N, C-alpha and C positions, 0 to 999 in steps of 0.2 A: 423944866426938863422931864420928859416922860420916863417914869421908872418901869423898866421892862424886866420880866423874869423869863428866861429862856429855858424851855424843856425840850428834850430831843429823844427820839427813839434810839434803840441800841445799834442801828445801822451805822456803818462807817461814814456814809454821806451825811447823815443827820448830825452825828457827833462832830464832824469836821465843821459843819455849818454853825453849830452852836458855839464852838470855840472862836470862830471868826467873828460872828456877830456880837458875842459878849465882849470881845476885845475892842470892838469898834464902837458899840453903843453903851457899854457898861452893863452890869448885871446885878439884879436884886433878888432877894428871896420872894417867893410867890406871895407870902403873907404881907409883904410890904410894897408890892408892885402895883402900878396903875393898870397894867395889861400883861397878860401872859402870852408869849409867842411859842406856839407848839411846832416843832420841826419833825416831820415824818409823813406818814400816810393817814388815811382815814381811821385805821385801827388805833393808831397812837392818839389821834384827835379824840376819839371816844374815851380812851384811857385817861387823857388829860382832863376832859370834862368831868368824868366820874371822880377823879382824884381831887379836883379843886372846887367842887360844887358848893362847899361850905364857905367859900371866900367871896362869892358874888363878884368876881373879877372877870372882865371880858377876856375871851381867848381868841387870838388871831393866829390861824394856822398858815404855815408855808410848806408847800409840798416838797418833801424829800423822799417820797415813797413812789407808789405806782399810780393808782387811780386818782386819789386826791379830790374826791367830790366835795368834801367839806373844807378843802384847803384853798388858799390863794397861791398864785404863782410865786415861786422862790426868786426873789430879787434882793440882792444884798444892799443896794443903794437906796438912799432916801427912805429908810424904814420909818423913822419918826414922822415924816410927812404923810406916808401912807396910813399910819395908825391914826393920825389926826383927822383924816377925812373918811375913815372906814365907816361902813354902815353896819348897824347892829341887828342881828336876828335873835329872838328869844325863843327857846325851845323848852317845852315841858316834857319830862320823861314819863314813861309808863311805870307803874308800881306793880310788881309781881308778888303774889303770895302763893307759894306752892307747898302743898302738904303731901308728904310721902307715906308709904305703906306703914311705917312705924309710928305715924302720927306727928312726926317732927314738922315744924313750920319754918319755912325759909322765905325771907323777904329780900327782894332785890329791885334795882331800878334799871330801866332800859331806855336809852335815847333813841335807838333805832327800832328794835322789835323784841317781843317775847315769843319764843318758839317752843313748841312741843314736838318732839321727834321720837319716832319709834326706836327702841333700844334693843330689839331682838329681831329674829328672822321673819316674824309675822307682822303684818300691817297693824297699825293702831286702830282702836275703836273709841271714838270720843263722842260724848254728849255735849252739846253747846247750848248754853243759856245766856241770855242778854237781859240785864236788869231784872233778874229773878224769874224770867219766863223762858221755858225751854223752847228753843227755836229749831233745833235739829236733834232728834232722838238718837241718831247714830250716824257719825261720819266715819267712813272706813278709808284710811289714807296713810301715807307715810308720816303725816303729822299735820300741824296747822300753826299759824302764827298770827299775831296781832301787831300791826306796824303803825308807827307815827308817820306823819307826812315826811319828816326828814329822813326816815328810814325806808320810805316806799320805793326808792330806787336801788336798795341793797338786796338783802335776802328775799324780801317780798317780791321784787321785780323778777328775780331769778325763778321764783315759784309761779310766775305768770300773774302776779297780783297787779293792781292798778297803781299808777303814779298819782299821788295825792298832792294837790297844791298846799303850800305852807300855811296860808291863811284860812284854810277851809274848815278848821275845827272838826276834822273827820279822821277816823281810824279805819285802817283796812284789815279785814279778817280774811285770810287767804289759806286755802288748803294746799298741801304738798302732795302731788301725785294722787289725787282723789280717785278711789276705786268705786265707792258708793257714797253719795250720788255721783255717778261717773262724770257728768258734765257740770257739776256745781262749780261756779266761778268765784265763790266767796261772797263777801258782803261789805258794804260801806256803812259805818256806824258813827253816830255823833261822838265827839271826844268825851262827852260826859258819861258814856255808856260803861257799865261794868260787865265784863265778859267772863263767864265761868266755863271751864272745861272739866268734865268728869271723865276719868279714864275707865272704860269698861273692860272687863276681863283682864285686869292689870297684871295678874300673875302670869297668865298665858301670853299676854301682849304688853310687855313692859314699855313704859314711856319715860323719857327724860325731859326736863324743862330747862331752858336757858334764857338769860336776859342779856342781850347784845353778845351772844356767844360766850358769855361769862357766867359765873355763878351756877354751874350745872347742878341740877337736883335730879337724882336718879329715883326710879320707882315711884313717880308721883301718882297720886290718886285724884287730886283736885288742884287746879290752878285758877286763880282769880286775878284778873288784869283790869286795871283802870288807869286813867291819866292822873298825874300828880301835879296839879297847878301850883302847889305851894313851892315847888322847886323850879328854879329858872336857870337855864343854861344860856349864857350870853356869848354869842359867836360874832366875830367881826369879819366883814368881807370888803374887798375893794369895791368902790361904787360901780354898779351895773353888773356885778358878778356874784350876787347873793344867791341864797338857796332857791328863792322863788324863780329867778331867771334860769338857774341851772335845771330846775325841775321842768320848766317849759321847754328848754333846749333838748332835754333828754327824750322828749316825746316826738321830736322831729328828726332824730338821728336815723 
């Protein structure tokens, strides 16, 4: 018998679903479960993955939210059968190291993206280096982000960045409302690349850094981003509805 741990967002719909499913299939602590079922939307899925990454337990999401890009359809029947045939995707997060104006170092992980966003009325000025080599002396923009393939349809896509296939071992570096160079479309980098942002004129043009819209660090002066292959997030999808297929579908909408 599959041991399931149910986790739900705070929405009434998700909480009601958790109670119903737990009563029907039984419920176990996440530490003792074979699989974790996350009930909510994409935001809650990210929260669940971050909170359970130390367990190496696969997570199967069911959509009780809005978009649900990382979720499966909510169906209460035959859950154990669906889990037994689910296909696994493994994601490696980004590791962010941000240093603020006081010299404090902040480390965080991001499954979707690490973003730098202007925190004042004036646009940010950023120097961009890749693997220790300066690639852009000055980007003038509202901000910039580095996205994983899994996150390429989220904030990255809203900023007009490219959709990146899951198996491509590529990261997307995307500017937000770039002013100079005005027509710069960003860059595609190997997943092994280390990206460094240095904030120019940081007192006049303050910048904040976020990992998956969490762990906000204010007044950053330097942000270093790299993939973290030692951490594996295991996500389960119904056959034929995995992230790779969804990323392809998204490009033909």
